[in-house]
Every structure is written in structure tokens, then in C-alpha cells.
C-alpha positions, 0 to 999 in steps of 0.5 A: 438327140435320139439318133445320136444315142442310137449311134453309140456302141453301148456294148463297150460300156458294159461292166464285163467289157470295161473289165476285160470280160473277167467277171460277168456278174458285174452287170447284175451287181451294179444294177443291184447297187442302183436298186439299193440306192433307189430304195434308200432314197424312197425310204428317206422321202417316206421318213421325211413326209412321216415326220413332216406331218408333225410340223405341218403349218396350221391354218389361222383359225386353228391357232386359238381353238381349244385342244378338244375342238382341234382333235375333232377337225376332219383334217386332224382325224385324217392325218391321225388315221394316216399316221396310225397306218404308217406306224402299223405298216412300219411295224409289220415291215420290221416284223417281216424283215426281222423274221427273215433275218432271224431264220437266215442269220441266227437260227442255225446257231441258237435254235436247237429245233432248227438245227435238228431239222436242218437236214430236211431243207435241201434247198442249199444242197440242191443249189450246190449240186446244180454245179457239176462236181469233179470225178472221184478216183481211187488211189490208182487215178485210172479212169476205169477205177472211178468211184464217183462220176457222171452218167446219162440216165434213161431220160438222158439227164446227167446224174451223179453215179457211184461205182461202190454205192454200198461198199463206200456208203459210209465214206461218201455220205448222204445229203442228210445227216453226217457229211461224207466225202461227197459234201466235203471234198469238192468244197475245199475253201468255203468262202462267204458269198460276196456282196454286190459292191465286192463283185463290182469292184474286185476284178480277181476271178477265183478258180472254181475248186468244186469242179476239180477231180480228186484222187483218194487213197482207197483201193477200189479192188481191195474195198470190194474185197473187204466188203465181201469178207463181212457179208452176213456178218456185223463188224468192221475192217480197216486197212492202213498203210503204216508208212504213210497213214493211207486208208487203203480200205475201210468198211462197216457192215451192215451198210446201205445203198446210197440210192436208198437214202435219197428221200426223207422217208428212206433216210428216216427208215434207215435211221430207225433200224436200231437193230442193224444200225446201217447208218453207223460207221462201225469202223470209226464210230462204234466202241468195242471191247478190244480183248487181247489185241489191246495187249499191244498197247500195253506192250508199247507202253512198256517199251516206252517206259523201259520195262519190257524186261519184267517177269511176273509169276503165273498163279494157279488160282489166278492173279489177285491185284489185292487180297480181296479182289477177284482173280485175273486168270489166263485162258490157257494158264501156260507156265514156263519151266521156272513157274513164270508166265515168261519162262526162264531166260539167262543173260541178255535175253530177258526181253523174251519174257514179254515175248512169251506172254504176248505169244500165248496171250497171258492175261495175268502177265499183262494185268501185272505189267499194267499195274507195274507201269502205273496210271501215269505211264498208261495215260501218257502213252494213250494221249500220245497215240490219239486216245482220250483219258478220263479220271472217272468212268462217267467222264469216259462216256461223254462222246468226243470226236478226234479230227486232229488225227486226220491228215486232210486239206481242210477242217471240213473233211477232217470233221466229216471223217473224224473217228469217235475218240477211243477212251481209257480211264486212268484216274486214282479212283479206279482200283488196281484190279480195274487197272489190271483189266485195262492192261489186258483189254477189258474193263475200262479199256472197252471203248476202242474203235477198229480204226484206233486198233489199226492205228495201234498196230501201225505204230510198230509197223512203221519203220521209224516207230511213228504214228502217221496221221490217217490220210484219205486225200492221195495228193497230200504229203504224209504227216506224222502224228507222233514219234511213239517208238524208236526204230529199234523198239519198233523192230523188237515189237514186230519180232514179238508180234511175229511169234503169235502168227509164226511160232508154235503155240502162238494164237494166230498161226492160222495166218501163217498156214494161209500164207504158206508159200507166199514168202510173206512174214506177218505179225499180229494179235488175236482178241476175244472179248465179251460184251453185254449187248441188247437182244433183238427179235430175229423176225420183227427186228424189235428190241426184246424187253422184260418188265422190271420195277424201280423206285421213282423220285417219290419213292414209289415202285413203278414198272418199266420195260428193260431191254433183254441183254445177252453176252456177245463174244466178239472176234478180233485180229490185228496184223501187219505185213510184210514184217520186214517193211509193213505195207498194211496194218489191218484191224478186223472185228466181227460181232458175235464171231467167237474166238479171234483165231476162228473168225477174224484172223482168217479174214485178215489173212484173206485181206493180206492175200488180196493186197498181195494180188493187187500189188500193195505189198510190193512187186517182190510178193506179187504172184507170178503169172502162169506161162501160157499153155502150149496149144495142143493138137486138135483131135480129129473128129469123124 
């Protein structure tokens, strides 16, 4: 019999052989099922013997004994002791398995402390990192432009490496905290782990998507360049393609090195830096007061409402929305010949009214325009372009993310990159003065992200007047988010934006000066915004405080430390180029940079020049290569 079994080719009967070698996991899956069946049989026998103790046959002499005597019999005492320990064992077993089941299946959903500390448990991420991920390429897809790849370290181990670990730290993300592209791009379909029975019975073998190479829309050279533009500054730069929604470059400074966030202590140190906030992506998740760049939004709303031809007077003492309100004044108080902000215009050229006001950045005009448009019109335009609207100022402070504006292959990537939703207040409780401030980019319009402002610039930059969904995965088709303007309206607004950068008196003519001789026409808008910000000690990095008093719940005066605040003037600029068919829509904000024309606008001009050099604006704008110099005659040396 033994010789017979030894002659059998057992290899033919292995699961992988029976199923064509498609799934090697079937052998351990089958053994797991056999083990589970065996354990079930064992538990069944234990339960039978446990309950059998209660029905065991009694000896004849036990039948007529008093109950008190039966309890004292040795056999009865022994059985009772065994039953007690059986019960204790069962309770302990259920406690252990219940504890394990709680932390495995339920704690992640219901236990807040577990959720807060989940990033410290890296076992799952280490297990997933054990499988090699694909390479990440920039928009060119060239091997030399790889952004994430593998290499051998000094010890000969394969390690994940990043070409721009500081320039793209916020996009790539760390293994802790908010996930980035590294933790989402390579897990496009997150399926639950199959049960052993599914592994044993299902032949289909799913392709491993985690090992795919991916190409993103970022241009590596442009990303390096925008990072250099913010060296020594705090702020953000966003560069979009308004025709497709592609993110060509996006950077927030201060940033951090991915290598400096590998351990808990390093990550907590970065998280504890409240002065610089290196982990904060200012481009997508920091709110700024947009200043006059927001007048672009008010102008878009006016065109959508058919009120782009309105004219409004400019008052020497400022415009007062109501008799008792504070005046809204212009920085320059420029008047046209007829005493209006927009100047005089006859016949069909009345649309120059808004053009002149936009060119000279008239606060009075856009405050009056916002009031004329009304709350409903502003709310409708805001919601159409992805901004949130609130009835009360308190509601606007509730943080919200907006993944719906992202064009991604799955929700995990959209949620990882989702911007903080910009907000305005449009409820009936706010005054006309507040509504006027919003129209010029102040007051309750002070919760804008740089990405949102780049999206606003991209609307007239799109030839069809569409707002495109923001795209990071280069191989996805472009998707429109909303049809905001007609093509004709978009062209009109582009012409108005060009007066800021190209005509005398415009607030952004530094752009045309820097682009002189390139043939590139642009449109844009400067912005200067004041914001109350906490003051930090330059040497220690600690928040400066001052002692103040307030009443507590009992009506008693108590002393507390209040942060010292100062008025910070942020520098803004948004622009599109080339004007005929824009290929870039840019938003630049520099914290404490002063006037928009002084700091942000020159940076935007430099970015346009770099985009031209790379070829992002089209071949017709690329600088011509200089012909090689003819070799000269060598001088004879003695």
C-alpha cells in the first residue's frame, strides 16, 4: 500500500496544477478551510461534552440521597469545579476574540482616539510598501523626468526615491497625516481582502494595479522653477492649463523634505512648527484675502447677469452704501471726464465702463456693481465655479473640502488632493456695506485659496468660457466642471484683463515690460490685501502674547494670554497667457509681499517666461535657438 502511494504523482493534484497555475494562493486557502472545519468539529465536541455533564447518568445510590448530601459527593464537586473553569475559559476566549474583533473591525469607525493615533501604526502601510510601486513620471513621460522611482542605496537595498522631494512634498504626501499621490495613485481600486473560500473557488486572477507606472500633469522643470521663485518667502503659486484643467505646477512655501518626515518624532516636530506651518499646503488649503484679484469674479458675475455695461459715479469722499456706513474709497480715486469711474462713452462702447474700472482697480465701482448684482446673483456665480456660500459668517468658518472639482480616476485621489472650499457670505443678514466689500475682494470674501483664484482666472482663459475640472493624472480625458461664460463673453473679459497688463494706467504693466520682445500678450489683475495675522518671535519661533482680561462664566475677571496681532499686506497677481488662446492661468500670493504689482506680478511674469522656454505656450512662442558661432582663427602663441 505504501509503495502504491509513493508511485502517485501528487504534483498533478495540487490546486495550482488543477487550475492551470493561475492562482498559487489556492493551496494555503484550501488548507485554511480544512483547518477551520477541524476547529469547528473540535468546538462542537467541546460543547457536546460541556452540556453532557448536566445530563450524565447518576449511580443508583444517588437517586434517593438528599440534595445537601449530593452536593458534598467528591464526583459532584469535581464536575462542578470543571464546569466553573469551562465557563471561565469560554468567557476569557470570547473576551480575547471580542477585543481583537473590536480593534480590527470597529475601532476605526467609532473610536476617536484610535482615529487620531492611527497614523502612528505603520504596519499596514509597511505591508503595502513591501510591494514595489510603479514609477511616477512628469507630463513628458520621459525616463529622465521621473519624479518617483527606485534606486539602490549604499547598502545595496532597493529604496523609494523622489527627484523633487521638497518641491513636491505636499503633492506626494507622507506616510502619516493627509495622504498624497504616493498613497493614492498606486491603489486605484481598493478591494476588500478575499475570503479563503473565494480564493479557492474563483479562478479569475486580477491584474496588480499597484505596480503600474503613472504619468502626472506636472512639468518637472516648471515645478523646480516656481519653487525657486518663492525662496525666502511664504506663499503659493498655482499654474493651470485653462483649456484642459491640468496642474502644470503647484507649490507652497515653506515646504519640507520628505526624508525629514520618516519617523514619528520628525513628523511631530514639523507638525509643531506653528510659525512656518511646513506641512500646510498653502496652495489648496490656506485661506487668504484676495484683494482686487477678486474683482475678476465680480466681473464674471456681471457678464453672466447682462450688467457689464453699468456705470457708477466715483465720490471724492468715498462711496457709502448706506448713509451711516463707512465710505469705500479707491486707492487712486481716478475719475473719468464726466465724473464717473468709467469715463464717458457714447453709443455701443459702454462696456468700456467696466473696462476702465477694472484697469485702474476701482474699489468704488466694484462695490457698487456687487450691490447692483445682489446677493442671489453673486451666490449663483459662486456656486457655479465651485465656491461655497453661507448665510451667516459663522457658517462660513466651518471647514469643508471640495473633491468634486477634481478630475481623478477614483475618489481616494480626489479626497487626498481636494482643496479647502473657498467661501463667501451672501445671507440677508449682512449689510450693503459688507456686500460692497465682497465685490472688491475684502470682508466676507476673505476665504479664498490660491487654487480657487487660478480657477477664476482660467474661466475667461478657456476659449469656450468653461471651468475645467482640475486634473493631475495625465492620461485621463479633460472634464468640464461648468459652462460659466459664452465664448464671446470670455473673449470680452480677456480683452478687459489685457488693459491691466498692456495699457498705460494699468496696475500690472510690469508684466508687459518683462515680456517685451517675446510677442506674448497677457491679461491679469493685481491684488493687495491686508490681513490680521499672529506675530511670532523671529529668533525662537514662539507666538508672542500679551496679558488681557475677560469675564468667565461666573462673571469674574480672569487673566489670559492673547496673541499679538499685526496687519500683514499680502501681494497677489492672477494672469493668463498667451491672450489669443491661453495655455497658462497663474495665481501668485506672497504673504507680506506688499503691493501686487511689486512682488507677485514680477513672479508671474517670470513663470510665463519659463513656460515659454519649456514650450508650454506653443512652438510659435519658443525662443529661437541662437546659431552656432563660426570658429575663429586661433592666435599663434610664442
